[in-house]
C-alpha positions as CSV (number, residue, x, y, z in Angstrom):
1,M,-36.6,-13.2,17.8
2,K,-36.6,-10.3,20.1
3,L,-33.8,-8.1,21.4
4,L,-34.6,-8.7,25.0
5,A,-34.5,-12.4,24.5
6,Y,-31.2,-12.6,22.5
7,R,-29.7,-15.0,25.1
8,E,-32.7,-17.3,25.4
9,Q,-33.1,-17.3,21.6
10,A,-29.3,-17.3,20.9
11,E,-29.5,-20.4,18.7
12,D,-32.1,-18.7,16.4
13,F,-30.1,-15.5,16.2
14,L,-26.9,-17.3,15.3
15,K,-28.6,-19.5,12.7
16,K,-29.7,-16.3,11.0
17,G,-26.2,-14.9,11.0
18,Y,-26.6,-12.4,13.8
19,E,-23.6,-11.6,16.0
20,L,-24.2,-11.5,19.8
21,P,-22.4,-10.0,22.8
22,K,-19.8,-12.4,24.2
23,Y,-19.4,-10.7,27.6
24,N,-21.3,-10.8,30.8
25,R,-23.6,-7.9,30.2
26,E,-25.1,-7.8,33.7
27,E,-21.6,-7.5,35.2
28,M,-20.6,-4.8,32.7
29,V,-23.7,-2.8,33.6
30,R,-23.0,-3.2,37.4
31,K,-19.4,-2.0,37.1
32,T,-20.3,0.9,34.8
33,K,-23.0,2.2,37.0
34,A,-20.7,1.9,40.1
35,E,-17.7,3.6,38.6
36,P,-18.7,5.3,35.3
37,T,-15.8,6.2,33.0
38,W,-17.6,7.4,29.8
39,I,-20.9,9.3,29.3
40,H,-22.1,10.3,25.8
41,F,-24.6,13.0,25.0
42,G,-26.7,12.5,21.9
43,A,-28.6,9.2,21.7
44,G,-29.2,9.2,18.0
45,N,-28.3,6.7,15.3
46,I,-24.7,7.8,14.8
47,F,-24.0,7.0,18.5
48,R,-25.4,3.5,18.4
49,A,-23.8,2.7,15.0
50,F,-20.3,4.0,15.8
51,P,-19.1,4.8,19.4
52,A,-21.4,2.2,21.0
53,A,-20.4,-0.3,18.4
54,F,-16.6,0.1,18.7
55,L,-16.9,-0.1,22.5
56,D,-18.9,-3.3,22.0
57,D,-15.9,-4.6,20.0
58,M,-13.7,-3.9,23.0
59,L,-16.0,-5.6,25.4
60,N,-16.2,-8.7,23.1
61,A,-12.4,-8.8,22.9
62,G,-12.0,-8.5,26.7
63,E,-10.1,-5.2,26.4
64,T,-12.5,-3.4,28.8
65,D,-15.1,-4.3,31.4
66,K,-16.9,-1.0,31.3
67,G,-19.7,0.2,29.0
68,V,-21.0,3.7,28.1
69,I,-23.8,5.7,29.6
70,V,-25.8,7.7,27.1
71,A,-27.9,10.8,27.8
72,E,-30.2,12.7,25.5
73,G,-30.5,16.5,26.0
74,F,-33.0,17.4,23.2
75,D,-35.5,14.6,22.3
76,Y,-36.3,12.7,25.4
77,E,-38.6,10.4,23.5
78,I,-35.6,8.6,22.1
79,I,-34.8,7.3,25.6
80,E,-38.4,6.5,26.4
81,K,-39.2,4.7,23.1
82,A,-35.9,3.4,21.6
83,Y,-33.8,2.6,24.7
84,A,-35.8,1.9,27.8
85,P,-38.2,-0.7,26.3
86,Y,-35.2,-2.7,25.0
87,D,-32.9,-2.5,28.1
88,N,-30.6,-0.2,26.1
89,L,-29.9,-2.9,23.5
90,S,-29.9,-2.2,19.8
91,L,-29.4,-4.1,16.5
92,L,-26.8,-2.7,14.2
93,C,-27.1,-3.5,10.5
94,V,-23.9,-2.7,8.5
95,L,-24.8,-2.2,4.9
96,R,-21.9,-3.1,2.6
97,A,-21.3,-2.0,-1.0
98,D,-21.4,-5.6,-2.2
99,G,-25.0,-5.9,-1.1
100,T,-24.3,-8.0,2.0
101,V,-25.5,-7.0,5.5
102,T,-23.8,-7.7,8.9
103,K,-26.2,-7.9,11.8
104,R,-25.2,-7.6,15.4
105,V,-26.7,-7.0,18.8
106,I,-25.0,-4.1,20.5
107,G,-25.0,-4.3,24.3
108,S,-22.4,-1.8,25.4
109,V,-24.9,0.9,26.6
110,A,-25.2,0.3,30.3
111,E,-27.6,3.1,31.1
112,S,-29.7,5.7,29.3
113,L,-30.8,9.0,30.8
114,K,-32.9,12.0,29.9
115,G,-31.1,15.3,30.1
116,D,-34.2,17.0,31.6
117,M,-33.4,19.1,34.6
118,D,-37.0,18.5,35.9
119,D,-36.6,14.7,35.6
120,P,-35.1,12.4,38.3
121,D,-32.6,11.3,35.6
122,F,-30.8,14.6,36.1
123,D,-29.9,13.8,39.7
124,R,-28.2,10.7,38.3
125,L,-26.3,12.8,35.8
126,R,-25.1,15.0,38.6
127,E,-23.9,11.9,40.5
128,I,-22.0,10.7,37.4
129,F,-20.3,14.0,36.9
130,R,-19.2,14.0,40.6
131,A,-17.6,10.6,40.2
132,P,-13.8,10.7,40.2
133,S,-13.7,7.7,37.9
134,L,-15.4,9.6,35.0
135,Q,-12.8,10.1,32.2
136,M,-14.6,11.5,29.3
137,V,-17.8,13.1,28.1
138,T,-18.5,12.8,24.4
139,F,-21.1,14.4,22.1
140,T,-23.0,13.8,18.8
141,I,-25.5,16.6,19.1
142,T,-25.0,18.2,15.6
143,E,-23.2,21.4,15.0
144,K,-26.2,23.6,15.9
145,G,-26.2,22.0,19.4
146,Y,-23.1,24.0,20.3
147,S,-24.3,27.3,18.9
148,L,-25.6,30.1,21.2
149,K,-25.9,32.6,18.3
150,G,-28.4,33.2,15.5
151,P,-27.7,33.8,11.8
152,D,-27.0,37.5,12.6
153,G,-24.1,36.5,14.9
154,Q,-25.9,37.7,18.0
155,L,-27.0,35.6,20.9
156,S,-30.2,33.8,20.1
157,R,-33.3,34.8,22.2
158,I,-33.3,31.5,24.1
159,A,-29.5,31.7,24.8
160,E,-29.9,35.3,26.0
161,T,-32.7,34.2,28.4
162,D,-30.6,31.3,29.5
163,L,-27.7,33.5,30.4
164,K,-29.6,36.4,31.9
165,E,-32.4,34.7,33.8
166,C,-32.1,31.0,34.2
167,G,-29.0,30.7,36.3
168,L,-28.0,27.1,37.1
169,K,-31.2,25.8,35.5
170,P,-30.7,26.6,31.8
171,V,-32.7,25.3,28.9
172,L,-30.0,24.8,26.2
173,I,-27.9,21.6,26.3
174,M,-24.7,23.6,26.5
175,G,-26.0,25.3,29.7
176,K,-26.9,21.9,31.2
177,I,-23.4,20.6,30.4
178,T,-21.8,23.6,32.1
179,A,-24.0,23.1,35.1
180,L,-22.9,19.5,35.3
181,L,-19.3,20.5,35.0
182,Y,-19.9,22.8,38.0
183,E,-21.0,19.8,39.9
184,R,-17.6,18.2,39.1
185,F,-15.8,21.3,40.1
186,C,-17.6,21.5,43.5
187,A,-17.0,17.7,44.1
188,G,-13.2,18.1,43.9
189,A,-12.3,19.8,40.6
190,Y,-11.6,16.4,39.1
191,P,-10.0,16.2,35.6
192,I,-12.2,15.4,32.6
193,T,-12.2,15.4,28.8
194,M,-15.0,17.0,26.9
195,S,-14.9,15.5,23.4
196,S,-17.1,16.5,20.6
197,M,-17.5,13.8,17.9
198,D,-19.7,15.9,15.7
199,N,-18.8,16.4,12.0
200,C,-17.8,20.0,12.1
201,S,-14.5,21.8,11.9
202,H,-12.6,22.3,15.1
203,N,-15.5,20.9,17.0
204,G,-13.7,21.0,20.4
205,D,-13.4,24.8,20.2
206,K,-17.2,25.1,19.5
207,L,-17.9,23.1,22.6
208,K,-15.4,25.0,24.7
209,D,-16.6,28.4,23.6
210,A,-20.2,27.6,24.6
211,V,-19.2,26.2,28.0
212,M,-17.0,29.1,28.7
213,T,-19.7,31.6,27.8
214,Y,-22.0,30.1,30.5
215,A,-19.2,29.8,33.0
216,R,-17.9,33.3,32.7
217,T,-21.5,34.7,32.8
218,W,-22.3,32.7,36.0
219,E,-19.1,33.7,37.6
220,E,-19.7,37.4,36.8
221,Q,-23.2,37.0,38.3
222,G,-21.8,35.5,41.4
223,I,-23.9,32.3,41.1
224,V,-20.9,30.0,40.9
225,E,-17.8,29.9,43.1
226,K,-14.7,31.8,42.0
227,G,-12.3,29.4,40.4
228,F,-14.8,27.7,38.1
229,V,-13.6,29.5,35.0
230,E,-10.0,28.9,36.0
231,Y,-10.8,25.1,36.4
232,L,-12.3,24.9,32.9
233,S,-9.4,26.9,31.4
234,D,-6.7,24.6,33.0
235,A,-5.7,22.0,30.4
236,T,-4.3,19.8,33.1
237,K,-7.9,19.6,34.4
238,V,-10.3,20.0,31.5
239,T,-9.7,19.5,27.8
240,F,-11.7,20.0,24.7
241,P,-10.0,18.0,22.0
242,W,-10.6,18.3,18.2
243,S,-11.8,15.3,16.3
244,M,-12.7,14.2,12.8
245,I,-15.5,11.7,12.4
246,D,-16.7,10.1,9.2
247,K,-19.6,7.7,9.1
248,I,-23.0,7.8,7.4
249,T,-26.0,6.5,9.5
250,P,-29.3,7.3,7.6
251,R,-32.7,7.0,9.2
252,P,-34.0,3.4,9.6
253,D,-34.5,2.0,6.1
254,E,-37.7,0.2,5.0
255,A,-35.7,-2.3,3.0
256,V,-33.7,-3.2,6.1
257,R,-36.8,-3.4,8.2
258,S,-38.3,-5.9,5.7
259,M,-35.1,-7.9,5.6
260,L,-35.2,-8.2,9.4
261,S,-38.8,-9.1,9.5
262,A,-38.1,-11.9,7.0
263,D,-35.5,-13.2,9.4
264,G,-38.1,-13.4,12.1
265,F,-36.7,-10.5,14.0
266,E,-39.7,-8.8,15.7
267,D,-38.4,-5.5,17.0
268,T,-38.7,-3.5,13.8
269,E,-41.0,-0.7,14.8
270,L,-40.2,2.6,13.2
271,I,-40.3,5.3,15.8
272,I,-41.0,8.9,14.8
273,T,-40.9,11.2,17.8
274,S,-42.9,14.4,18.3
275,K,-39.7,16.3,17.4
276,N,-39.5,14.4,14.1
277,T,-36.6,12.2,15.1
278,Y,-36.6,8.9,13.1
279,T,-35.3,6.0,15.1
280,A,-36.0,2.3,15.7
281,P,-34.7,-0.6,17.8
282,F,-32.4,-1.2,14.9
283,V,-29.9,1.2,13.2
284,N,-28.5,0.8,9.7
285,A,-25.2,2.3,8.7
286,E,-22.5,2.1,6.0
287,E,-19.4,0.0,6.6
288,T,-16.8,2.8,6.1
289,Q,-15.9,4.7,9.3
290,Y,-13.1,6.9,10.6
291,L,-12.6,8.6,13.9
292,A,-9.5,10.7,14.7
293,I,-9.2,12.4,18.1
294,E,-6.7,14.7,19.7
295,D,-5.1,12.7,22.4
296,T,-5.6,15.0,25.5
297,F,-7.2,13.0,28.3
298,P,-6.1,14.2,31.8
299,N,-8.1,11.5,33.6
300,G,-7.2,8.7,31.2
301,R,-9.3,7.0,28.5
302,P,-10.3,3.6,27.2
303,A,-7.8,2.1,24.8
304,L,-10.0,2.7,21.8
305,E,-7.1,2.6,19.4
306,K,-7.4,-1.2,19.7
307,V,-10.7,-1.0,17.8
308,G,-9.6,1.5,15.1
309,V,-9.9,5.0,16.7
310,L,-6.9,7.1,15.7
311,Y,-5.3,9.2,18.4
312,A,-2.9,12.0,17.5
313,D,-1.9,15.6,18.3
314,R,-4.1,18.5,17.3
315,A,-2.2,19.4,14.2
316,T,-2.5,15.9,12.9
317,V,-6.2,15.7,13.5
318,D,-6.6,19.0,11.7
319,K,-4.7,17.4,8.7
320,V,-7.1,14.4,8.7
321,E,-10.0,16.8,8.4
322,K,-8.4,18.8,5.7
323,M,-7.5,15.7,3.8
324,K,-11.2,14.6,3.9
325,V,-12.8,18.0,3.2
326,C,-10.3,19.3,0.6
327,T,-9.4,16.2,-1.4
328,C,-10.7,12.7,-0.5
329,L,-14.4,13.1,0.0
330,N,-16.2,16.4,-0.1
331,P,-15.0,17.6,-3.5
332,L,-16.0,14.3,-5.0
333,H,-19.5,14.7,-3.4
334,T,-19.9,18.2,-4.8
335,A,-18.8,17.2,-8.3
336,L,-21.4,14.4,-8.3
337,A,-24.0,16.8,-6.8
338,I,-23.6,19.4,-9.5
339,Y,-23.6,17.1,-12.5
340,G,-26.1,14.6,-10.9
341,C,-28.7,17.3,-10.6
342,M,-28.3,18.3,-14.2
343,L,-28.3,14.7,-15.5
344,G,-31.5,13.7,-13.6
345,Y,-30.0,11.4,-11.0
346,T,-31.6,11.1,-7.6
347,K,-29.2,8.7,-6.0
348,I,-25.4,9.0,-5.6
349,S,-25.1,5.2,-5.9
350,E,-26.7,5.4,-9.4
351,E,-24.2,8.1,-10.5
352,M,-21.5,5.6,-9.7
353,K,-22.7,3.5,-12.6
354,D,-22.1,6.4,-15.0
355,K,-18.7,5.9,-16.6
356,E,-18.0,9.6,-17.2
357,L,-18.9,10.7,-13.7
358,V,-16.8,8.0,-12.2
359,N,-13.9,9.0,-14.3
360,L,-14.5,12.6,-13.4
361,I,-14.2,12.2,-9.7
362,T,-11.5,9.4,-9.9
363,K,-9.2,11.6,-12.0
364,M,-10.0,14.7,-9.9
365,G,-9.1,12.9,-6.7
366,Y,-6.2,10.7,-7.6
367,V,-4.6,12.7,-10.4
368,E,-5.3,16.4,-9.8
369,A,-5.8,16.8,-6.0
370,M,-3.5,14.1,-4.7
371,P,-0.2,16.0,-5.5
372,V,-1.2,18.7,-3.0
373,V,-3.2,16.6,-0.5
374,V,-2.7,17.3,3.1
375,N,-1.2,14.0,4.3
376,P,-1.8,13.4,8.0
377,G,0.6,10.5,8.3
378,I,-1.8,8.4,10.4
379,L,-4.1,7.7,7.5
380,K,-3.2,7.2,3.9
381,P,-5.1,9.6,1.6
382,E,-5.0,6.9,-1.2
383,D,-6.7,4.4,1.2
384,F,-9.3,6.9,2.2
385,I,-10.3,7.9,-1.3
386,G,-10.2,4.3,-2.3
387,D,-12.8,3.5,0.3
388,V,-14.9,6.4,-0.9
389,L,-14.8,5.3,-4.5
390,T,-15.3,1.6,-4.0
391,K,-17.3,1.3,-0.8
392,R,-19.1,4.5,0.1
393,L,-20.4,6.1,-3.1
394,P,-21.5,3.0,-4.9
395,N,-23.3,1.6,-1.9
396,P,-26.9,0.9,-3.0
397,F,-28.1,0.9,0.6
398,M,-27.0,4.5,1.1
399,P,-30.0,6.6,-0.1
400,D,-28.0,9.9,-0.5
401,A,-29.0,12.2,-3.2
402,P,-27.2,14.8,-5.3
403,Q,-30.0,17.2,-4.5
404,R,-29.2,17.1,-0.8
405,I,-25.4,17.4,-1.3
406,A,-26.0,20.4,-3.7
407,T,-27.5,22.3,-0.8
408,D,-25.4,25.4,0.0
409,T,-22.9,24.7,-2.8
410,S,-21.7,28.3,-2.8
411,Q,-20.6,28.0,0.8
412,K,-18.7,24.7,0.1
413,L,-16.7,25.6,-3.0
414,P,-14.0,27.7,-1.3
415,I,-12.9,24.8,0.9
416,R,-13.6,21.9,-1.4
417,F,-11.8,23.4,-4.4
418,G,-10.2,26.7,-3.5
419,E,-7.8,25.2,-1.0
420,T,-6.5,22.8,-3.7
421,L,-6.0,25.7,-6.2
422,K,-4.2,27.7,-3.6
423,A,-2.0,24.8,-2.7
424,Y,-1.0,24.4,-6.4
425,G,0.2,28.0,-6.4
426,E,2.1,27.5,-3.1
427,A,3.8,24.4,-4.5
428,G,4.7,26.1,-7.8
429,L,2.5,23.8,-9.8
430,D,0.7,24.8,-13.0
431,V,-3.0,25.1,-12.5
432,K,-3.5,25.2,-16.2
433,S,-2.6,21.5,-16.2
434,L,-5.9,20.9,-14.4
435,T,-9.0,19.8,-16.3
436,M,-11.4,17.9,-13.9
437,I,-11.5,20.6,-11.3
438,P,-12.1,23.4,-13.9
439,L,-14.9,21.1,-15.3
440,V,-16.6,21.0,-12.0
441,L,-16.3,24.8,-11.6
442,A,-17.7,25.3,-15.1
443,G,-20.5,22.9,-14.3
444,Y,-21.5,25.2,-11.5
445,A,-22.2,28.0,-14.0
446,R,-24.3,25.6,-16.0
447,Y,-26.1,24.4,-12.8
448,L,-27.0,28.0,-12.0
449,S,-29.1,28.2,-15.2
450,G,-31.6,25.7,-13.7
451,L,-31.7,23.8,-17.0
452,D,-30.9,20.1,-17.2
453,D,-29.1,18.5,-20.1
454,N,-32.3,18.3,-22.1
455,G,-33.0,22.0,-21.6
456,Q,-35.8,21.3,-19.1
457,E,-36.0,23.1,-15.8
458,F,-34.9,21.3,-12.6
459,A,-35.4,22.3,-9.0
460,Q,-32.2,23.8,-7.6
461,S,-31.2,23.1,-4.0
462,A,-31.4,25.7,-1.3
463,D,-28.5,28.1,-1.1
464,P,-28.2,31.5,0.6
465,M,-26.5,33.0,-2.5
466,L,-28.5,31.2,-5.3
467,S,-30.7,34.1,-6.3
468,E,-27.7,36.5,-6.5
469,L,-25.5,34.1,-8.4
470,K,-28.2,33.1,-10.9
471,K,-28.1,36.7,-12.2
472,V,-24.7,35.9,-13.7
473,V,-26.3,33.5,-16.2
474,D,-29.6,35.3,-16.5
475,G,-30.8,35.0,-20.0
476,Y,-28.4,32.3,-21.0
477,T,-29.9,29.8,-23.4
478,L,-28.7,26.5,-24.8
479,G,-27.0,27.0,-28.1
480,G,-27.7,30.7,-27.9
481,D,-25.5,33.8,-28.4
482,N,-24.8,34.2,-24.6
483,N,-22.8,37.1,-23.2
484,Y,-20.1,35.0,-21.5
485,E,-18.3,38.1,-20.4
486,S,-20.7,38.1,-17.4
487,L,-18.9,35.0,-16.1
488,K,-16.1,37.2,-14.9
489,M,-18.6,38.4,-12.2
490,L,-18.7,34.8,-10.9
491,Y,-15.2,33.4,-11.4
492,S,-13.4,36.5,-10.0
493,R,-15.1,36.1,-6.6
494,E,-12.8,34.9,-3.9
495,D,-15.7,34.5,-1.5
496,I,-17.0,31.8,-3.7
497,F,-13.8,30.1,-4.9
498,A,-11.2,31.2,-2.3
499,V,-9.2,32.6,-5.2
500,N,-9.7,34.9,-8.2
501,L,-9.6,32.3,-11.0
502,Y,-8.4,34.9,-13.5
503,E,-5.5,36.0,-11.3
504,I,-4.2,32.4,-11.0
505,G,-4.6,31.9,-14.7
506,L,-7.6,29.5,-14.7
507,G,-10.5,31.8,-15.5
508,E,-10.3,31.6,-19.3
509,K,-10.1,27.9,-19.2
510,V,-13.2,27.6,-17.1
511,E,-15.0,30.1,-19.3
512,A,-14.2,27.9,-22.4
513,L,-15.6,24.9,-20.6
514,V,-18.8,26.8,-19.7
515,K,-19.3,27.6,-23.4
516,E,-19.1,23.9,-24.2
517,L,-21.6,23.1,-21.5
518,Y,-24.1,25.6,-22.9
519,A,-23.6,24.5,-26.6
520,G,-27.1,23.0,-26.8
521,P,-29.2,20.1,-25.5
522,G,-27.0,17.1,-24.6
523,A,-24.0,19.4,-24.3
524,I,-23.3,18.3,-20.7
525,R,-23.0,14.6,-21.7
526,K,-20.9,15.4,-24.8
527,T,-18.5,17.6,-22.7
528,L,-18.2,14.8,-20.1
529,E,-17.5,12.3,-22.8
530,K,-14.9,14.5,-24.3
531,Y,-12.9,15.1,-21.1
532,C,-13.8,12.1,-18.9
533,D,-13.8,9.2,-21.3
């Protein structure tokens, strides 16, 4: 069975349990190319597994007759090797926590283009942006795709060159997007929505800031017409909504590839580009997914709410993100990361078979954090955390590791735990009633020792503050006479925890838990059994 032959071989596909497009794909492609409404930048796995898939749902239901055009602005080989040879079709494998797999051919991508200004494809991009019918431009290009600055906060060398020397032929994707928006401005200043779907806070602002930097520079240099900046600043013309996306799409999995081959599906080639992108004609993803978008679309939009997209005002979208980051997902991840590394786990799904760890994150989420959760109203926190605990984290197909999640822990603790502690104070609740959250914070001091539960060294994950914070527990031994007074240098730091734990009355409790965790070999397990049984 081959993707390009899904209609001729429909009977074989259906016998094997594959779902196929129910719409006239040729007609969809024709209409989309003639009057494009949606173009997406970022041709990676998340796009094919989520936006392209829910648009396919709409096409199958007869709720739209238009597909999506995808463009890739960084790794052009994705278009050349994963899209063009397969007529922009892909196979989506949804990996469920119960071990079952849903397989479906996705046909909603009508056209794929390289965002290379030296390629003929870019003329087509200009044409698309000049089309009055275009309603929205969306992005999954990762957070760094929007950044023009280096770690020092100054313009990166390539961004500086772009802005000073390249004019309307920039190198960076944000410059190219701005150049395309200028095409739209010159064609009639038509309205448009520029919507980031990347997993970063206030993503629309990051996109807008980058675009406006280019536009202002070009206007000052006199290489664009006056009024371009005003056009981009006019919310009746151009909008940059916030969104919250939640979906895991790991690189193509060898187990999935073997399963497809056993079915007789032939297009299983693993593609590794020269820029080290891992892709394939198929994409595998978890079943859980959420997308909330600020509803500001001056030129209209597809009715994607019919396939599960949540539309709301900006404040509500912000609440959805805070619910996820501060209560229902990220704190649970960090707890599993810290203790998983010390207990020798290498997969999150394996940790979800550990009774004490499951109890730790379940009580932390449902009992301790839920009283101060930010409730967005359009999504129940209890339902979200329920999906995390029963579908996402136990999923054996999701090869996520505590070692990966433990990366940059010092940068994550303020949001993932500090906001909850601050909310307790604001609500007049007693932080001394907490046990699971203090246990995670205490676990961090144990993690900093670099010693696992047996007293053996383990490799700590990269963190910009690791070498500095390790000094707090320098010389600590298991069962030794440690100077726990040094812990005050850690737990009083508001830059790490968002609060001074001593000032809110929690420092001493955390210190006591740290002492238990350092009591000797096996102390981590004994402490978890004591508090999380």
